[in-house]
N, CA and C atoms as a LAMMPS dump frame, in Angstrom:
ITEM: TIMESTEP
0
ITEM: NUMBER OF ATOMS
369
ITEM: BOX BOUNDS ff ff ff
-5.0000000000000000e+02 5.0000000000000000e+02
-5.0000000000000000e+02 5.0000000000000000e+02
-5.0000000000000000e+02 5.0000000000000000e+02
ITEM: ATOMS id mol type element x y z
1 1 1 N 131.558 312.905 -291.901
2 1 2 C 131.664 311.829 -290.902
3 1 3 C 133.192 311.509 -290.888
4 2 1 N 133.897 311.543 -289.658
5 2 2 C 135.238 311.162 -289.582
6 2 3 C 135.489 309.607 -289.741
7 3 1 N 136.721 309.308 -289.925
8 3 2 C 137.049 307.83 -290.029
9 3 3 C 136.618 307.012 -288.841
10 4 1 N 136.888 307.543 -287.62
11 4 2 C 136.457 306.673 -286.403
12 4 3 C 134.862 306.837 -286.191
13 5 1 N 134.243 307.881 -286.644
14 5 2 C 132.709 307.743 -286.59
15 5 3 C 132.264 306.662 -287.447
16 6 1 N 132.84 306.564 -288.723
17 6 2 C 132.443 305.487 -289.602
18 6 3 C 132.748 304.067 -288.966
19 7 1 N 133.931 304.067 -288.383
20 7 2 C 134.409 302.799 -287.901
21 7 3 C 133.614 302.23 -286.748
22 8 1 N 133.21 303.098 -285.758
23 8 2 C 132.442 302.685 -284.579
24 8 3 C 131.001 302.469 -284.948
25 9 1 N 130.528 302.855 -286.102
26 9 2 C 129.064 302.614 -286.56
27 9 3 C 128.926 301.212 -287.098
28 10 1 N 129.975 300.495 -287.4
29 10 2 C 129.948 299.139 -287.966
30 10 3 C 129.717 298.178 -286.886
31 11 1 N 128.694 297.284 -287.187
32 11 2 C 128.247 296.404 -286.071
33 11 3 C 129.026 294.989 -286.301
34 12 1 N 129.946 294.897 -285.386
35 12 2 C 130.792 293.634 -285.365
36 12 3 C 131.01 293.365 -283.847
37 13 1 N 131.688 292.157 -283.532
38 13 2 C 131.967 291.81 -282.283
39 13 3 C 132.945 292.81 -281.576
40 14 1 N 132.592 293.238 -280.364
41 14 2 C 133.447 294.385 -279.75
42 14 3 C 134.884 294 -279.672
43 15 1 N 135.296 292.697 -279.51
44 15 2 C 136.711 292.2 -279.412
45 15 3 C 137.403 292.463 -280.733
46 16 1 N 136.685 292.232 -281.814
47 16 2 C 137.236 292.429 -283.127
48 16 3 C 137.459 293.879 -283.538
49 17 1 N 136.404 294.585 -283.088
50 17 2 C 136.501 296.075 -283.383
51 17 3 C 137.594 296.721 -282.536
52 18 1 N 137.736 296.275 -281.226
53 18 2 C 138.84 296.885 -280.41
54 18 3 C 140.103 296.575 -281.001
55 19 1 N 140.387 295.397 -281.353
56 19 2 C 141.63 294.841 -281.968
57 19 3 C 142.008 295.737 -283.247
58 20 1 N 141.062 295.977 -284.151
59 20 2 C 141.209 296.619 -285.328
60 20 3 C 141.316 298.209 -285.068
61 21 1 N 140.748 298.603 -284.092
62 21 2 C 140.853 300.042 -283.607
63 21 3 C 142.341 300.316 -283.309
64 22 1 N 142.83 299.321 -282.37
65 22 2 C 144.204 299.407 -282.01
66 22 3 C 145.169 299.408 -283.21
67 23 1 N 144.902 298.656 -284.279
68 23 2 C 145.694 298.615 -285.54
69 23 3 C 145.593 299.976 -286.119
70 24 1 N 144.427 300.539 -286.231
71 24 2 C 144.271 301.956 -286.831
72 24 3 C 145.034 303.072 -286.111
73 25 1 N 145.215 302.956 -284.752
74 25 2 C 146.057 304.059 -283.983
75 25 3 C 147.408 303.583 -283.769
76 26 1 N 147.745 302.425 -284.22
77 26 2 C 149.198 301.901 -284.17
78 26 3 C 149.521 301.675 -282.627
79 27 1 N 148.726 300.934 -281.955
80 27 2 C 148.989 300.712 -280.572
81 27 3 C 148.848 299.273 -280.288
82 28 1 N 148.635 298.404 -281.365
83 28 2 C 148.646 296.956 -281.318
84 28 3 C 150.018 296.465 -280.838
85 29 1 N 150.096 295.339 -280.065
86 29 2 C 151.4 294.966 -279.621
87 29 3 C 152.16 294.261 -280.573
88 30 1 N 152.555 294.909 -281.699
89 30 2 C 153.557 294.173 -282.664
90 30 3 C 154.88 294.204 -281.938
91 31 1 N 155.8 293.448 -282.558
92 31 2 C 157.031 293.249 -281.937
93 31 3 C 157.821 294.571 -281.933
94 32 1 N 157.641 295.337 -282.95
95 32 2 C 158.228 296.731 -283.051
96 32 3 C 157.78 297.579 -281.93
97 33 1 N 156.506 297.617 -281.597
98 33 2 C 156.026 298.404 -280.572
99 33 3 C 156.409 297.921 -279.174
100 34 1 N 156.547 296.625 -279.128
101 34 2 C 157.109 296.069 -277.782
102 34 3 C 158.579 296.489 -277.565
103 35 1 N 159.467 296.345 -278.708
104 35 2 C 160.846 296.661 -278.574
105 35 3 C 160.994 298.172 -278.175
106 36 1 N 160.089 299.116 -278.789
107 36 2 C 160.03 300.448 -278.563
108 36 3 C 159.809 300.749 -277.093
109 37 1 N 158.985 299.882 -276.434
110 37 2 C 158.648 300.059 -275
111 37 3 C 159.651 299.26 -274.142
112 38 1 N 160.636 298.797 -274.589
113 38 2 C 161.839 298.261 -273.877
114 38 3 C 161.554 296.74 -273.506
115 39 1 N 160.685 296.085 -274.218
116 39 2 C 160.532 294.67 -273.969
117 39 3 C 161.447 293.879 -274.915
118 40 1 N 162.191 292.951 -274.257
119 40 2 C 163.325 292.211 -275.088
120 40 3 C 162.684 291.031 -275.681
121 41 1 N 162.851 290.804 -276.97
122 41 2 C 162.316 289.636 -277.682
123 41 3 C 163.422 289.012 -278.315
124 42 1 N 163.227 287.681 -278.699
125 42 2 C 164.139 286.84 -279.275
126 42 3 C 164.308 287.369 -280.695
127 43 1 N 163.183 287.567 -281.425
128 43 2 C 163.223 288.086 -282.84
129 43 3 C 162.126 289.086 -283.033
130 44 1 N 162.457 290.003 -283.945
131 44 2 C 161.312 290.998 -284.144
132 44 3 C 160.858 290.838 -285.667
133 45 1 N 161.099 289.636 -286.238
134 45 2 C 160.618 289.417 -287.602
135 45 3 C 159.167 288.952 -287.612
136 46 1 N 158.468 289.222 -288.684
137 46 2 C 157.11 288.912 -288.921
138 46 3 C 156.869 287.447 -288.632
139 47 1 N 155.817 287.139 -287.779
140 47 2 C 155.439 285.834 -287.558
141 47 3 C 154.816 285.112 -288.784
142 48 1 N 154.21 285.835 -289.735
143 48 2 C 153.652 285.331 -290.895
144 48 3 C 154.564 284.855 -291.935
145 49 1 N 155.546 285.796 -292.277
146 49 2 C 156.486 285.411 -293.418
147 49 3 C 157.898 285.326 -292.979
148 50 1 N 158.23 285.642 -291.654
149 50 2 C 159.614 285.606 -291.187
150 50 3 C 160.695 286.389 -291.836
151 51 1 N 160.21 287.406 -292.681
152 51 2 C 161.193 288.154 -293.496
153 51 3 C 161.502 289.462 -293.048
154 52 1 N 160.444 290.267 -292.515
155 52 2 C 160.629 291.667 -292.215
156 52 3 C 160.353 291.943 -290.879
157 53 1 N 160.689 293.059 -290.373
158 53 2 C 160.313 293.497 -289.002
159 53 3 C 158.721 293.624 -288.981
160 54 1 N 158.275 293.08 -287.877
161 54 2 C 156.881 293.131 -287.625
162 54 3 C 156.351 294.418 -287.151
163 55 1 N 155.926 295.234 -288.024
164 55 2 C 155.241 296.553 -287.776
165 55 3 C 153.981 296.496 -288.42
166 56 1 N 153.116 297.47 -287.961
167 56 2 C 151.713 297.428 -288.364
168 56 3 C 151.595 297.368 -289.924
169 57 1 N 152.228 298.246 -290.587
170 57 2 C 152.051 298.289 -292.095
171 57 3 C 152.537 296.973 -292.746
172 58 1 N 153.673 296.429 -292.207
173 58 2 C 154.122 295.144 -292.874
174 58 3 C 153.185 294.015 -292.605
175 59 1 N 152.844 293.796 -291.226
176 59 2 C 152.058 292.679 -290.78
177 59 3 C 150.654 292.625 -291.51
178 60 1 N 149.937 293.747 -291.487
179 60 2 C 148.657 293.709 -292.186
180 60 3 C 148.457 294.043 -293.555
181 61 1 N 149.505 294.65 -294.164
182 61 2 C 149.287 295.142 -295.53
183 61 3 C 150.425 294.829 -296.499
184 62 1 N 151.661 294.705 -296.011
185 62 2 C 152.809 294.49 -297.028
186 62 3 C 153.328 292.961 -296.94
187 63 1 N 153.118 292.339 -295.87
188 63 2 C 153.578 290.891 -295.752
189 63 3 C 152.995 290.041 -296.805
190 64 1 N 153.702 289.164 -297.495
191 64 2 C 153.256 288.443 -298.561
192 64 3 C 152.043 287.559 -298.263
193 65 1 N 151.99 287.179 -296.938
194 65 2 C 150.711 286.374 -296.536
195 65 3 C 149.605 287.329 -296.518
196 66 1 N 149.678 288.452 -295.873
197 66 2 C 148.532 289.337 -295.762
198 66 3 C 148.207 289.881 -297.215
199 67 1 N 149.284 290.141 -298.05
200 67 2 C 148.995 290.592 -299.487
201 67 3 C 148.154 289.655 -300.149
202 68 1 N 148.346 288.266 -299.937
203 68 2 C 147.527 287.335 -300.655
204 68 3 C 146.09 287.385 -300.121
205 69 1 N 145.961 287.639 -298.842
206 69 2 C 144.513 287.628 -298.323
207 69 3 C 143.708 288.753 -298.786
208 70 1 N 144.484 289.993 -298.895
209 70 2 C 143.77 291.199 -299.45
210 70 3 C 143.537 290.877 -300.981
211 71 1 N 144.4 290.243 -301.617
212 71 2 C 144.249 289.935 -303.068
213 71 3 C 142.915 289.142 -303.254
214 72 1 N 142.785 288.097 -302.376
215 72 2 C 141.54 287.226 -302.333
216 72 3 C 140.295 288.025 -302.244
217 73 1 N 140.389 289.027 -301.246
218 73 2 C 139.328 289.826 -300.903
219 73 3 C 138.873 290.727 -302.154
220 74 1 N 139.951 291.323 -302.678
221 74 2 C 139.575 292.044 -303.968
222 74 3 C 139.077 291.226 -305.026
223 75 1 N 139.622 290.093 -305.229
224 75 2 C 139.065 289.173 -306.333
225 75 3 C 137.657 288.771 -306.122
226 76 1 N 137.355 288.623 -304.764
227 76 2 C 135.95 288.244 -304.381
228 76 3 C 134.957 289.375 -304.672
229 77 1 N 135.616 290.649 -304.595
230 77 2 C 134.719 291.763 -304.917
231 77 3 C 134.625 292.012 -306.441
232 78 1 N 135.62 291.493 -307.123
233 78 2 C 135.567 291.671 -308.59
234 78 3 C 136.313 293.049 -308.835
235 79 1 N 137.252 293.415 -307.984
236 79 2 C 137.949 294.656 -308.094
237 79 3 C 139.531 294.454 -308.212
238 80 1 N 140.059 295.579 -308.82
239 80 2 C 141.572 295.513 -308.895
240 80 3 C 141.936 296.883 -308.249
241 81 1 N 142.868 296.859 -307.358
242 81 2 C 143.217 298.2 -306.649
243 81 3 C 144.686 298.057 -306.234
244 82 1 N 145.177 299.3 -306.012
245 82 2 C 146.524 299.313 -305.384
246 82 3 C 146.243 299.503 -303.781
247 83 1 N 146.848 298.627 -303.12
248 83 2 C 146.731 298.676 -301.658
249 83 3 C 147.554 299.654 -301.048
250 84 1 N 146.979 300.371 -300.065
251 84 2 C 147.772 301.549 -299.398
252 84 3 C 148.34 300.686 -298.248
253 85 1 N 149.472 301.156 -297.654
254 85 2 C 150.155 300.575 -296.498
255 85 3 C 149.791 301.18 -295.22
256 86 1 N 149.132 302.388 -295.205
257 86 2 C 148.696 303.035 -294.043
258 86 3 C 147.452 302.384 -293.636
259 87 1 N 147.206 302.056 -292.388
260 87 2 C 145.97 301.407 -291.959
261 87 3 C 144.72 302.135 -292.071
262 88 1 N 144.786 303.523 -291.816
263 88 2 C 143.682 304.394 -291.918
264 88 3 C 143.177 304.642 -293.262
265 89 1 N 144.245 304.828 -294.156
266 89 2 C 143.773 304.893 -295.64
267 89 3 C 143.219 303.645 -296.181
268 90 1 N 143.955 302.543 -295.841
269 90 2 C 143.431 301.221 -296.202
270 90 3 C 141.958 300.89 -295.83
271 91 1 N 141.683 301.284 -294.62
272 91 2 C 140.287 301.132 -294.077
273 91 3 C 139.349 301.985 -294.919
274 92 1 N 139.724 303.192 -295.258
275 92 2 C 138.866 304.058 -295.976
276 92 3 C 138.678 303.461 -297.425
277 93 1 N 139.706 302.951 -297.943
278 93 2 C 139.653 302.323 -299.232
279 93 3 C 138.581 301.094 -299.385
280 94 1 N 138.709 300.278 -298.36
281 94 2 C 138.02 299.065 -298.415
282 94 3 C 136.82 299.061 -297.468
283 95 1 N 136.802 299.982 -296.506
284 95 2 C 135.642 299.927 -295.551
285 95 3 C 134.462 300.729 -296.052
286 96 1 N 133.816 301.418 -295.03
287 96 2 C 132.508 301.996 -295.421
288 96 3 C 132.652 303.147 -296.223
289 97 1 N 131.82 303.348 -297.079
290 97 2 C 131.712 304.599 -298.015
291 97 3 C 130.905 305.659 -297.558
292 98 1 N 130.691 306.574 -298.116
293 98 2 C 129.998 307.835 -297.613
294 98 3 C 128.369 307.518 -297.699
295 99 1 N 127.985 306.557 -298.456
296 99 2 C 126.582 306.31 -298.52
297 99 3 C 126.052 305.779 -297.199
298 100 1 N 124.808 305.768 -297.014
299 100 2 C 124.149 305.229 -295.75
300 100 3 C 123.661 303.867 -295.843
301 101 1 N 123.949 303.157 -297.008
302 101 2 C 123.608 301.762 -297.204
303 101 3 C 124.236 300.816 -296.294
304 102 1 N 123.483 299.746 -296.088
305 102 2 C 123.958 298.685 -295.274
306 102 3 C 125.131 297.844 -295.86
307 103 1 N 125.163 297.904 -297.189
308 103 2 C 126.236 297.132 -297.924
309 103 3 C 127.635 297.822 -297.606
310 104 1 N 127.662 299.131 -297.405
311 104 2 C 128.824 299.838 -297.081
312 104 3 C 129.266 299.385 -295.718
313 105 1 N 128.432 299.2 -294.706
314 105 2 C 128.874 298.841 -293.454
315 105 3 C 129.28 297.296 -293.473
316 106 1 N 128.753 296.492 -294.417
317 106 2 C 129.101 295.09 -294.473
318 106 3 C 130.603 295.113 -294.868
319 107 1 N 130.857 295.823 -295.916
320 107 2 C 132.299 295.814 -296.425
321 107 3 C 133.261 296.19 -295.284
322 108 1 N 132.884 297.208 -294.611
323 108 2 C 133.669 297.66 -293.354
324 108 3 C 133.827 296.582 -292.408
325 109 1 N 132.777 295.763 -292.161
326 109 2 C 132.771 294.576 -291.217
327 109 3 C 133.719 293.503 -291.768
328 110 1 N 133.717 293.341 -293.101
329 110 2 C 134.634 292.355 -293.643
330 110 3 C 136.136 292.837 -293.471
331 111 1 N 136.328 294.184 -293.665
332 111 2 C 137.708 294.645 -293.501
333 111 3 C 138.151 294.273 -292.016
334 112 1 N 137.271 294.619 -291.12
335 112 2 C 137.582 294.318 -289.657
336 112 3 C 137.917 292.885 -289.425
337 113 1 N 137.069 291.953 -289.983
338 113 2 C 137.302 290.602 -289.901
339 113 3 C 138.531 290.134 -290.453
340 114 1 N 138.968 290.66 -291.6
341 114 2 C 140.251 290.216 -292.254
342 114 3 C 141.425 290.662 -291.377
343 115 1 N 141.436 291.974 -290.943
344 115 2 C 142.473 292.418 -290.151
345 115 3 C 142.554 291.558 -288.763
346 116 1 N 141.339 291.272 -288.212
347 116 2 C 141.27 290.453 -286.959
348 116 3 C 141.926 289.066 -287.207
349 117 1 N 141.612 288.499 -288.344
350 117 2 C 142.149 287.067 -288.68
351 117 3 C 143.585 287.12 -288.945
352 118 1 N 144.1 288.175 -289.646
353 118 2 C 145.499 288.278 -289.743
354 118 3 C 146.252 288.363 -288.407
355 119 1 N 145.695 289.153 -287.481
356 119 2 C 146.245 289.278 -286.093
357 119 3 C 146.134 287.945 -285.531
358 120 1 N 145.17 287.163 -285.513
359 120 2 C 145.044 285.86 -284.894
360 120 3 C 146.111 284.952 -285.36
361 121 1 N 146.359 284.996 -286.54
362 121 2 C 147.299 283.963 -287.111
363 121 3 C 148.84 284.299 -287.202
364 122 1 N 149.103 285.436 -286.631
365 122 2 C 150.468 285.804 -286.436
366 122 3 C 151.155 284.831 -285.445
367 123 1 N 152.408 284.769 -285.406
368 123 2 C 153.019 283.862 -284.332
369 123 3 C 153.544 284.688 -283.234
């Protein structure tokens, strides 16, 4: 089963799933993607930390605010892991596994919820 087959089988709100799908394919409207399309912005710095350029890997996985959120998620699971900065690999690490159990889909839903909340709280 491919990454996107696993992704679309998770039962979550369509708006959350669409937003995180756009993160996975790097088409979310980050400041970097807007600048690449010719949209002029006052600043291209991350809205969460204000330190680095707002690109997908920074905003959702490298930013110190997002890093803390993922750390809380891992501690909630009782796990220790090295986080990957590529959205697709990160999803596969924390999302649904190869088993057919509902718990696997729940963790995928939690991943979608976390990415969605990080997106909502950017500036």
